[in-house]
N, C-alpha and C positions, 0 to 999 in steps of 0.2 A: 240655736241660731248662731251663725258665723257673722262677724262684722270684719270687713276689709277696708283699710284706709288706702286710697290711691289718690289723695289730694294733698296739696301743699298748704291749703288754707289754714291759718292759725285759728285757735280757739274752737276746734271741732268738739262735739259732744263726746263723751267717753262711751266705751263699749257698754258699760253698766247702764248708762242712760239710754242708749239705743235699745237695749235688751228689755228695759223696763217699759219703754213706750210700746215696743212690739208685743210683750207679754200682756199688756193691758188692752190690746187690740185683738189679739188672736182668739178665735172662737172654737177652733178644733185643733187636734194635734197637728203640728206644722214643722216643717224643715225649711228654714229660710236663710238665704245668704243675702246680707245687706252690704252693698259696696258703695263707698263714698268716693266720688271721682272728681277730677277737674274738668274744665270746659271741653277740652279736646277729645276726651273719651266719651263724655256725655253727648256731644254733638255727633261723633262717629256712630254711636249706638242708636241715636234717634234717627239718623239718616238711613242706617242699614235696616232697621226694623219698622220704622214708621214712615220712611221716605220724606222726613222733615229735616232740612239742613240748618238746625240750630240746636243748641244744648237746651234741654227742658229740666224742670226741677226734679221730677221723679219718673222713673220708668219701672213698671213691673212686668216681669216675665213669668207667668204662671206655668209650672211644669206639670203639675198634677193637682186635681181637686178632690179626688176620692181614692182611698178611704181617708186620706189626710192631705193637707196643703203642702206643696212643694213649690217654691218660687225663688227667683232671684229678683232683688230690688236694687235699683241703682239710683243714688241721690247725688245730683251734681251740686257740689258745695259752693262754687262761686255764684251759681244762679240763685241758690237758697239765700246766700248772703246778700245779694242785690235785692231780691224780693223782700227780705226781712227789713232792710234799710228803707226801701221805697214805701213800705206798708207800715212803717213805724213799730215793727215787732221786734222782740228780742230774737237773736239767732237761735237760742235754745228752743224757744216757743215754736219757731217756724220748723226747726228740724223735727220737733216732737210731732207737729202737725203732718208734715210730709212722710214721716215714718208710719204713722197711723194710716194715712192716705194710701201709701204703697201697700201696706198689709191688707187693707180692705180690698184693694184691687185684686190681691192674690185670693181673696175669699169670694170673688166674683161681683163685688160692687162695682158700679160704673156711674158715669155722670154724662152720658151721651144724650139722654133725653131728660126733660125737666123733672119728672116724677122720680127717676132714678137718682138724679142730682140732689133732689130735696132729701131723699132717704139717706144717701151717702153723707151729705152735709150734716144732718141731724145725728147720725151715729158718731161722726168725727167730733162734733161739738160735745156730745156726751162723754166721749172718751177724754178729750182734752180737758174739760172742766173737772172731771174726776181726778185727773192728774195734777190739777191745780193751775191750769193755764186758762187764759181768757178764750172766749168763743172765737175761733179763727176767721169766722165769717162776719163778725159783728161790724167791722168797718167797711166791708165790701158791699153792703147792701144799699 
């Protein structure tokens, strides 16, 4: 796993933290690049690939699923920081959640329909609690 920092946000998690969170989520051999970006790059990517003109918290670009996972994951640091503050979560816990979320997308998990969303959320909750964080969905229900 490669971690790239392209954000000016202070207090970002360390490479070791990102790798730990991903390692606890990965289910098969994987090659993942995780890029931490600022709002301009996040917005540009979301507009180019999803036709949505705003920066979102995490984007996953699966490149291969078999025989192993290859993916690029982009996390927009300012969006994560705002969400963490708005939701009363620590920045670290929210980055851990979105790292796991992005890695699960690379594994083919999705949340477009209710049954898939329920499954993905339960897997995320299991991973996050195993890592020592609170259920990321506990306050949003």
